[in-house]
Every structure is written in C-alpha cells, then in structure tokens.
VOPAGU-2260 file (C-alpha; in pm, 1 decimal, decimal comma):
REM VOPAGU-2260
SITE   aa  ch    i         X         Y         Z
SITE  MET   A    0    1293,1   -8067,7    7905,6
SITE  GLY   A    1    1279,9   -7740,5    7712,7
SITE  LEU   A    2    1183,9   -7685,8    7351,6
SITE  ALA   A    3    1547,0   -7648,2    7243,5
SITE  ASP   A    4    1637,3   -7982,1    7402,3
SITE  ARG   A    5    1347,6   -8153,9    7229,1
SITE  LEU   A    6    1444,6   -8005,2    6895,3
SITE  ASN   A    7    1807,4   -8108,4    6944,5
SITE  ARG   A    8    1705,5   -8465,4    7027,1
SITE  ALA   A    9    1485,1   -8480,4    6718,9
SITE  ALA   A   10    1761,2   -8334,1    6498,9
SITE  ARG   A   11    2008,2   -8599,1    6615,5
SITE  ARG   A   12    1775,0   -8869,5    6485,1
SITE  VAL   A   13    1752,4   -8721,7    6134,5
SITE  PRO   A   14    1982,9   -8900,1    5886,3
SITE  THR   A   15    2181,6   -8653,8    5677,0
SITE  VAL   A   16    2262,7   -8865,8    5369,0
SITE  PRO   A   17    1906,2   -8866,0    5227,2
SITE  LEU   A   18    1895,7   -8489,3    5275,0
SITE  TYR   A   19    2172,6   -8445,9    5017,6
SITE  PHE   A   20    1961,4   -8616,6    4753,4
SITE  MET   A   21    1650,8   -8429,2    4859,8
SITE  GLY   A   22    1843,5   -8103,8    4842,5
SITE  MET   A   23    1926,1   -8166,5    4475,7
SITE  LEU   A   24    1567,2   -8226,4    4369,4
SITE  PRO   A   25    1477,0   -7857,7    4314,3
SITE  ALA   A   26    1765,4   -7830,3    4066,3
SITE  GLY   A   27    1610,8   -8095,6    3843,7
SITE  TRP   A   28    1262,8   -7954,7    3885,6
SITE  TRP   A   29    1365,2   -7602,0    3785,0
SITE  TYR   A   30    1565,1   -7736,6    3490,4
SITE  TRP   A   31    1258,6   -7924,3    3367,4
SITE  GLN   A   32    1047,8   -7613,0    3412,6
SITE  ALA   A   33    1296,0   -7417,0    3202,3
SITE  LEU   A   34    1301,1   -7681,7    2928,5
SITE  THR   A   35     923,3   -7678,0    2907,4
SITE  GLY   A   36     900,7   -7299,1    2912,7
SITE  ARG   A   37     713,8   -7277,5    3241,6
SITE  ILE   A   38     928,1   -7027,5    3430,3
SITE  GLY   A   39     883,8   -6712,6    3226,0
SITE  ALA   A   40     959,3   -6559,6    2890,5
SITE  ASP   A   41    1336,3   -6589,4    2947,2
SITE  PRO   A   42    1390,0   -6939,8    3090,9
SITE  VAL   A   43    1769,2   -6909,3    3094,4
SITE  ALA   A   44    1761,8   -6594,1    3307,6
SITE  ALA   A   45    1493,6   -6743,2    3532,9
SITE  LEU   A   46    1687,9   -7066,4    3582,3
SITE  GLU   A   47    2008,5   -6877,0    3650,0
SITE  HIS   A   48    1825,6   -6662,1    3904,7
SITE  GLN   A   49    1664,6   -6957,4    4084,5
SITE  TYR   A   50    1992,7   -7144,3    4123,9
SITE  GLY   A   51    2182,3   -6837,1    4237,3
SITE  LEU   A   52    1913,3   -6730,9    4481,3
SITE  LEU   A   53    1903,5   -7070,9    4648,5
SITE  ALA   A   54    2282,3   -7073,6    4675,9
SITE  LEU   A   55    2267,1   -6737,5    4855,5
SITE  GLN   A   56    1982,0   -6853,9    5078,9
SITE  LEU   A   57    2182,5   -7160,4    5181,4
SITE  LEU   A   58    2488,8   -6947,6    5255,3
SITE  VAL   A   59    2276,6   -6728,7    5481,2
SITE  ALA   A   60    2126,1   -7038,4    5645,5
SITE  GLY   A   61    2475,3   -7172,8    5715,8
SITE  LEU   A   62    2573,2   -6844,9    5882,0
SITE  CYS   A   63    2263,1   -6869,0    6102,4
SITE  VAL   A   64    2365,1   -7198,7    6265,0
SITE  THR   A   65    2602,1   -7053,2    6524,5
SITE  PRO   A   66    2383,2   -6756,2    6630,5
SITE  LEU   A   67    2085,1   -6991,1    6655,1
SITE  ARG   A   68    2277,5   -7216,3    6891,9
SITE  ASP   A   69    2414,7   -6927,4    7096,8
SITE  LEU   A   70    2086,0   -6740,6    7133,1
SITE  THR   A   71    1830,6   -7021,5    7153,4
SITE  GLY   A   72    2020,7   -7338,0    7239,4
SITE  VAL   A   73    1903,0   -7511,2    6920,0
SITE  ASN   A   74    2206,6   -7696,4    6787,5
SITE  LEU   A   75    2203,2   -7767,3    6412,3
SITE  LEU   A   76    2579,4   -7790,3    6369,1
SITE  ARG   A   77    2555,7   -8142,7    6228,0
SITE  PHE   A   78    2363,5   -8001,4    5931,8
SITE  ARG   A   79    2602,8   -7714,9    5857,2
SITE  ARG   A   80    2818,4   -7925,9    5623,7
SITE  LEU   A   81    2506,6   -8033,8    5436,5
SITE  VAL   A   82    2395,0   -7672,4    5397,5
SITE  GLY   A   83    2740,3   -7565,4    5279,2
SITE  VAL   A   84    2768,9   -7845,5    5023,1
SITE  MET   A   85    2422,2   -7767,5    4891,2
SITE  ALA   A   86    2513,1   -7398,6    4864,9
SITE  PHE   A   87    2815,6   -7491,7    4653,8
SITE  PHE   A   88    2606,4   -7729,5    4442,9
SITE  TYR   A   89    2358,6   -7456,9    4354,3
SITE  ALA   A   90    2638,6   -7207,5    4298,3
SITE  CYS   A   91    2783,1   -7457,4    4047,8
SITE  CYS   A   92    2442,5   -7484,7    3880,2
SITE  HIS   A   93    2419,5   -7105,2    3866,9
SITE  VAL   A   94    2763,9   -7071,6    3707,7
SITE  ALA   A   95    2697,7   -7363,1    3469,0
SITE  VAL   A   96    2381,4   -7198,7    3334,9
SITE  TRP   A   97    2571,8   -6874,4    3281,3
SITE  LEU   A   98    2860,7   -7049,1    3103,4
SITE  TRP   A   99    2660,6   -7297,8    2897,4
SITE  PHE   A  100    2327,4   -7137,7    2814,1
SITE  ASP   A  101    2397,0   -6766,3    2857,5
SITE  ARG   A  102    2748,4   -6742,0    2713,9
SITE  GLN   A  103    2737,5   -7064,6    2502,0
SITE  LEU   A  104    3085,4   -7155,7    2631,7
SITE  ASP   A  105    3227,5   -6876,8    2417,7
SITE  PRO   A  106    3567,6   -6789,0    2570,7
SITE  ALA   A  107    3561,6   -6434,8    2431,9
SITE  ARG   A  108    3220,8   -6359,3    2582,7
SITE  ILE   A  109    3312,2   -6521,8    2914,0
SITE  ILE   A  110    3638,6   -6327,9    2942,0
SITE  ALA   A  111    3459,7   -6007,4    2848,9
SITE  ASP   A  112    3208,3   -6062,3    3129,5
SITE  LEU   A  113    3483,0   -6142,4    3380,1
SITE  THR   A  114    3680,2   -5830,8    3293,3
SITE  ARG   A  115    3415,2   -5569,6    3214,3
SITE  ARG   A  116    3109,8   -5647,6    3425,7
SITE  PRO   A  117    3175,3   -5574,5    3794,3
SITE  TYR   A  118    2873,0   -5766,4    3925,3
SITE  ILE   A  119    2989,7   -6080,3    3742,8
SITE  ILE   A  120    3343,6   -6034,8    3872,1
SITE  VAL   A  121    3207,5   -6007,1    4227,1
SITE  GLY   A  122    2978,7   -6307,7    4187,1
SITE  PHE   A  123    3247,0   -6524,1    4029,5
SITE  SER   A  124    3487,6   -6427,8    4307,8
SITE  ALA   A  125    3233,7   -6556,9    4559,6
SITE  PHE   A  126    3213,5   -6884,7    4366,9
SITE  VAL   A  127    3593,0   -6921,9    4359,6
SITE  LEU   A  128    3608,8   -6872,6    4738,0
SITE  LEU   A  129    3359,7   -7156,1    4783,4
SITE  ILE   A  130    3569,8   -7407,8    4589,1
SITE  PRO   A  131    3831,7   -7479,0    4861,8
SITE  LEU   A  132    3550,6   -7506,0    5117,0
SITE  ALA   A  133    3374,2   -7770,4    4909,9
SITE  VAL   A  134    3698,1   -7959,7    4843,3
SITE  THR   A  135    3778,7   -7972,8    5216,6
SITE  SER   A  136    3426,8   -8051,3    5337,5
SITE  THR   A  137    3507,0   -8416,0    5415,0
SITE  ASN   A  138    3620,0   -8571,0    5744,1
SITE  ARG   A  139    3939,1   -8682,9    5571,9
SITE  ALA   A  140    4024,1   -8323,7    5479,0
SITE  LEU   A  141    3954,6   -8215,8    5835,6
SITE  ARG   A  142    4197,0   -8477,7    5967,7
SITE  ARG   A  143    4466,7   -8386,1    5716,2
SITE  LEU   A  144    4443,5   -8011,4    5774,7
SITE  GLY   A  145    4386,8   -8029,9    6147,8
SITE  PRO   A  146    4097,8   -7854,2    6325,6
SITE  LEU   A  147    4270,7   -7514,4    6354,8
SITE  ARG   A  148    4381,3   -7485,7    5991,3
SITE  TRP   A  149    4047,0   -7625,4    5874,3
SITE  ARG   A  150    3850,9   -7365,8    6071,7
SITE  ARG   A  151    4070,7   -7085,1    5942,7
SITE  LEU   A  152    4022,8   -7200,0    5583,0
SITE  HIS   A  153    3647,2   -7225,1    5623,1
SITE  ARG   A  154    3627,8   -6863,5    5732,7
SITE  LEU   A  155    3634,8   -6795,6    5359,1
SITE  VAL   A  156    3260,6   -6846,6    5376,1
SITE  TYR   A  157    3231,0   -6497,6    5529,5
SITE  PRO   A  158    3371,8   -6301,1    5233,2
SITE  ALA   A  159    3202,5   -6546,6    4996,0
SITE  ALA   A  160    2860,9   -6472,0    5147,1
SITE  ALA   A  161    2928,4   -6097,7    5144,6
SITE  LEU   A  162    3032,9   -6107,1    4778,7
SITE  ALA   A  163    2733,2   -6322,3    4685,2
SITE  ALA   A  164    2495,6   -6074,2    4848,3
SITE  ALA   A  165    2672,1   -5784,0    4675,6
SITE  HIS   A  166    2643,8   -5970,0    4343,9
SITE  PHE   A  167    2267,2   -6005,8    4390,4
SITE  ILE   A  168    2221,1   -5639,5    4480,5
SITE  TRP   A  169    2442,1   -5522,7    4193,8
SITE  LEU   A  170    2272,4   -5754,9    3946,8
SITE  VAL   A  171    1923,6   -5609,5    3980,9
SITE  LYS   A  172    2052,1   -5253,5    3921,2
SITE  ALA   A  173    1783,1   -5107,9    4145,3
SITE  TRP   A  174    1681,1   -5107,2    4509,2
SITE  PRO   A  175    1409,3   -5372,5    4546,2
SITE  PRO   A  176    1362,8   -5506,4    4898,8
SITE  GLU   A  177    1462,0   -5870,8    4837,7
SITE  PRO   A  178    1832,7   -5824,0    4748,8
SITE  LEU   A  179    1867,3   -5560,2    5019,1
SITE  ALA   A  180    1713,0   -5795,4    5274,6
SITE  TYR   A  181    1971,5   -6062,3    5194,9
SITE  GLY   A  182    2247,6   -5805,4    5207,1
SITE  LEU   A  183    2129,1   -5682,6    5546,2
SITE  ALA   A  184    2104,1   -6039,7    5675,9
SITE  VAL   A  185    2463,0   -6110,7    5573,4
SITE  VAL   A  186    2585,9   -5786,3    5731,9
SITE  LEU   A  187    2408,1   -5864,2    6059,1
SITE  LEU   A  188    2531,5   -6223,3    6069,5
SITE  LEU   A  189    2890,8   -6127,5    5994,9
SITE  SER   A  190    2871,7   -5847,0    6251,0
SITE  TYR   A  191    2749,7   -6098,5    6507,0
SITE  ARG   A  192    3043,0   -6328,1    6431,6
SITE  ALA   A  193    3290,2   -6040,3    6460,0
SITE  LEU   A  194    3139,0   -5923,6    6790,7
SITE  ARG   A  195    3131,1   -6280,5    6920,5
SITE  GLY   A  196    3499,7   -6323,3    6839,3
SITE  ARG   A  197    3590,0   -5996,7    7008,3
SITE  VAL   A  198    3398,0   -6089,8    7322,6
SITE  ARG   A  199    3583,3   -6420,5    7333,3
SITE  LEU   A  200    3915,5   -6240,8    7311,9
SITE  LEU   A  201    3822,3   -6001,4    7592,1
SITE  ARG   A  202    3670,6   -6267,3    7815,1
SITE  PRO   A  203    3937,7   -6406,6    8052,0
SITE  GLY   A  204    3975,4   -6781,9    8042,8
SITE  PRO   A  205    4027,2   -7014,2    8341,7
SITE  GLY   A  206    4403,9   -6994,9    8300,6
SITE  ALA   A  207    4402,0   -6616,9    8323,6
SITE  ALA   A  208    4185,2   -6631,1    8635,1
SITE  ARG   A  209    4422,0   -6874,4    8799,8
SITE  SER   A  210    4723,8   -6661,6    8715,6
SITE  ARG   A  211    4560,1   -6352,6    8865,7
SITE  SER   A  212    4463,5   -6539,0    9182,9
SITE  ALA   A  213    4816,5   -6669,7    9212,8
C-alpha cells in the first residue's frame, strides 16, 4: 500500500464535525488578543487582517484539493466543504470587523468605502460571491439543485478567490512578497483547473471511441 492510500485511509477515519468547532477557535483567540491589546498598536486593523488572511488561505487550500488528488492520489474531497465553510466564516469575521469596529456601522462611511475605494469594492465583491456557496453547502441544497447545477454554482469560488487575492494585493499598496505569493498561487490553481477542463473536453470518451470503431 502506497503513502497516498495510507493517507486516504487515515483521512476517512477523521470525523469532520469536531473540525468545524476547532476551526472557529482561532477567531475567538484573535478577538481576545485584540481586546487585550496584544496584537499591535492598531488592534482593529490587526484583527481585520488576521481574519481576512485566514479566509484567503482557506480559499487557496480548497482550490488545492483537486490538484492534490490528481497529482498525488491523496483524496481530501470530504474536507473541501469544511474548508469552504470555514473560509466563509472568516470572511464574515473580516467583514464584521470592518463594519462594526472600523466603520462603526456608519452607513455614510460604509457607502463611501464601497463606492470610492476600489480595493474594498473588490474585496466585498469576493465576499458576496461566497454567500450563495455557503447557503448551498448542505446536502439538502445539493439534492434540491441537482449535482450539475450545484457544481456550476460552486464555480463562483474561482472568481471569489481571484478577487480576494486581488483585494489583498491592492490593500497593501506595495509589492511585498506575501500578497504576491497568494496571488500567484491563485493564478496557478485557476490555470490548472482551466487546463484540466480543456483536456477533458479534448479527450475522447468511451462513447466517441465506440462510434469511431463502428
């Protein structure tokens, strides 16, 4: 038995429900750190950054599941929903900090940001694209939509990830390596998905082979 098979067997034995609660723990920890002034001179900005960064990291991790399976045989598909839900959770935390602590729920300031600051417009657009994915992340939604429509809807994660990476790069207003690394990762992963889809279209299926032989 190869390493991939052993990892797949071990992954199948891991319960997913406790992982949701474990995944939320950093949110509480960072919030406590901000309340106690332990994450820098500007705790609001630091908290907003931590939540947003983890949301982006989880989006990238979700995009890695399919290439990881294709290239190594390690199958983590059963955790992809968990990763996606956690990405949305931290995106919600990120937006909540911006609305509540940064803008003090002031409609005028919020509207001004959403109409005059391009990086906020891009980031908020990414968040909006994640909402239908979170709403339809249940088995019941999958049954109601049907597998084909559900898969098509969940392709919104691709532009959402691209916009989130662009938001991070635009936010820092410079060229440090970290935002660029995430941007490059998203570009490579989306390019892989596009190439994979094209290869599937060009590859003849069994039906085509039978028709040619006939």
